[in-house]
C-alpha positions as CSV (number, residue, x, y, z in Angstrom):
1,X,98.1,89.7,90.2
2,X,97.4,92.9,88.4
3,X,93.7,92.9,89.3
4,X,94.4,92.0,92.9
5,X,97.0,94.8,93.2
6,X,94.8,97.4,91.5
7,X,91.9,96.4,93.8
8,X,94.2,96.6,96.8
9,X,95.1,100.2,95.9
10,X,91.4,101.1,95.5
11,X,90.7,99.5,98.9
12,X,93.5,101.7,100.4
13,X,91.9,104.8,99.0
14,X,88.6,103.8,100.5
15,X,90.2,103.2,103.9
16,X,89.7,99.5,103.8
17,X,93.1,98.4,105.2
18,X,92.1,94.8,106.0
19,X,90.8,94.2,102.5
20,X,93.8,95.9,100.9
21,X,96.1,93.7,103.0
22,X,94.2,90.6,101.9
23,X,94.4,91.5,98.2
24,X,98.1,92.4,98.5
25,X,98.8,89.0,100.1
26,X,96.9,87.3,97.3
27,X,98.9,89.2,94.6
28,X,102.1,88.4,96.4
29,X,101.3,84.7,96.6
30,X,100.4,84.7,92.9
31,X,103.7,86.4,92.0
32,X,105.7,84.0,94.1
33,X,103.9,81.0,92.6
34,X,104.6,82.3,89.0
35,X,108.2,82.9,89.8
36,X,108.5,79.4,91.2
37,X,106.8,77.8,88.2
38,X,109.0,79.6,85.8
39,X,112.3,79.1,87.7
40,X,113.4,76.4,85.2
41,X,112.4,78.6,82.3
42,X,114.5,81.8,82.6
43,X,113.7,82.7,79.0
44,X,110.1,83.0,79.9
45,X,110.6,84.4,83.4
46,X,112.7,87.2,82.1
47,X,110.8,87.8,78.9
48,X,109.1,90.8,80.6
49,X,105.4,89.8,80.9
50,X,105.8,89.2,84.6
51,X,107.4,92.7,85.0
52,X,104.0,94.5,84.8
53,X,102.4,92.3,87.4
54,X,105.4,92.7,89.7
55,X,105.3,96.5,89.2
56,X,101.6,96.6,90.1
57,X,102.2,94.5,93.2
58,X,105.2,96.7,94.2
59,X,103.0,99.8,93.6
60,X,100.3,98.5,96.0
61,X,102.7,97.6,98.7
62,X,104.7,100.9,98.4
63,X,101.5,102.9,98.3
64,X,100.4,101.3,101.5
65,X,103.8,102.0,103.2
66,X,103.9,105.7,101.9
67,X,100.4,106.3,103.1
68,X,101.1,104.8,106.5
69,X,104.3,106.8,106.8
70,X,106.3,103.6,107.6
71,X,109.6,102.5,106.1
72,X,109.5,101.2,102.6
73,X,109.9,97.5,102.0
74,X,112.8,96.6,99.8
75,X,112.6,94.7,96.5
76,X,113.8,91.5,98.1
77,X,111.1,91.9,100.8
78,X,108.5,92.0,98.1
79,X,110.1,89.3,95.8
80,X,110.3,91.7,92.8
81,X,113.1,92.8,90.6
82,X,114.7,96.2,91.0
83,X,113.2,97.6,87.7
84,X,109.6,96.6,88.8
85,X,110.2,98.0,92.3
86,X,111.5,101.4,91.1
87,X,108.7,101.7,88.5
88,X,106.1,100.7,91.1
89,X,107.6,103.3,93.5
90,X,107.3,106.0,90.8
91,X,103.7,105.1,90.1
92,X,102.9,105.1,93.8
93,X,103.5,108.9,93.6
94,X,100.3,109.2,91.6
95,X,98.4,107.2,94.2
96,X,99.8,109.5,96.9
97,X,98.6,112.6,94.9
98,X,95.1,111.2,95.1
99,X,95.5,110.6,98.8
100,X,96.8,114.2,99.3
101,X,93.9,115.6,97.4
102,X,91.5,113.6,99.6
103,X,93.3,115.0,102.7
104,X,93.0,118.6,101.3
105,X,89.3,118.1,100.9
106,X,89.0,116.8,104.4
107,X,91.0,119.8,105.7
108,X,94.0,117.8,107.0
109,X,96.7,120.1,105.9
110,X,99.4,118.6,108.1
111,X,99.0,115.1,106.8
112,X,98.7,116.4,103.2
113,X,102.1,118.1,103.7
114,X,103.6,114.9,105.0
115,X,102.3,113.1,101.9
116,X,103.8,115.8,99.6
117,X,107.2,115.4,101.4
118,X,107.2,111.7,100.9
119,X,106.3,112.1,97.2
120,X,109.1,114.6,96.8
121,X,111.6,112.2,98.4
122,X,110.6,109.5,96.1
123,X,111.1,111.7,93.0
124,X,114.5,112.8,94.4
125,X,115.5,109.2,94.8
126,X,114.3,108.2,91.3
127,X,115.9,111.2,89.6
128,X,119.3,110.3,91.2
129,X,119.3,107.0,89.3
130,X,120.8,107.4,85.9
131,X,120.8,104.1,84.1
132,X,119.7,103.2,80.5
133,X,116.0,102.6,80.1
134,X,116.6,99.1,79.0
135,X,118.0,98.3,82.4
136,X,115.3,100.1,84.4
137,X,112.2,99.3,82.4
138,X,111.5,102.8,81.3
139,X,112.1,104.5,84.7
140,X,113.0,107.8,83.2
141,X,109.5,108.4,81.8
142,X,107.9,107.2,85.1
143,X,110.2,109.6,87.0
144,X,109.2,112.5,84.7
145,X,105.5,111.8,85.2
146,X,106.0,111.6,89.0
147,X,108.0,114.9,89.0
148,X,105.1,116.7,87.2
149,X,102.6,115.2,89.7
150,X,104.7,116.4,92.6
151,X,104.8,119.9,91.2
152,X,101.0,120.0,90.6
153,X,100.5,118.7,94.1
154,X,102.8,121.3,95.5
155,X,100.7,124.0,93.7
156,X,97.5,122.5,95.0
157,X,98.7,122.3,98.6
158,X,100.1,125.9,98.4
159,X,96.8,127.2,97.1
160,X,94.9,125.5,99.8
161,X,97.2,126.7,102.6
162,X,97.0,130.3,101.3
163,X,93.2,130.1,101.1
164,X,93.0,128.7,104.6
165,X,95.2,131.5,106.0
166,X,92.9,134.1,104.2
167,X,89.8,132.4,105.6
168,X,91.2,132.6,109.1
169,X,92.2,136.2,108.7
170,X,88.8,137.1,107.4
171,X,87.1,135.3,110.3
172,X,89.4,137.0,112.8
173,X,88.4,140.4,111.4
174,X,84.6,139.9,111.9
């Protein structure tokens, strides 16, 4: 599940949407199968080892949705628990930073700004949740990391926008 989810995220970054979808479907099927097999063993199901796999799967699906600018699937849509979902959402911010930097290199400032806005919205949502880490699977740390990524991304975008304005002003003065 973790490998298929990680490979799906890499495929998303390469622009291979069909391959990413196939890998996310594979990871989702594996997760559903594991949950089904462990249904009669709640002590194992809730022991936590499945949490990381569910988090990676959620991260892949949420990265795809954020990148496409579509509504986010809910935890029940993905078949994951809320802690795995929220941590996957926080980690998707890092994947969106990578996408934003790729967009800046390509000169697509408008799409880079949209990505930054979505990253900022995710951090605002996560920061509004104030529950003990034991209930959220360490969400506070994930949120702190996501917040720092948003601030660095904001700085990178601002620098690029200012440089682009300067470039245009210099070209206009020739």
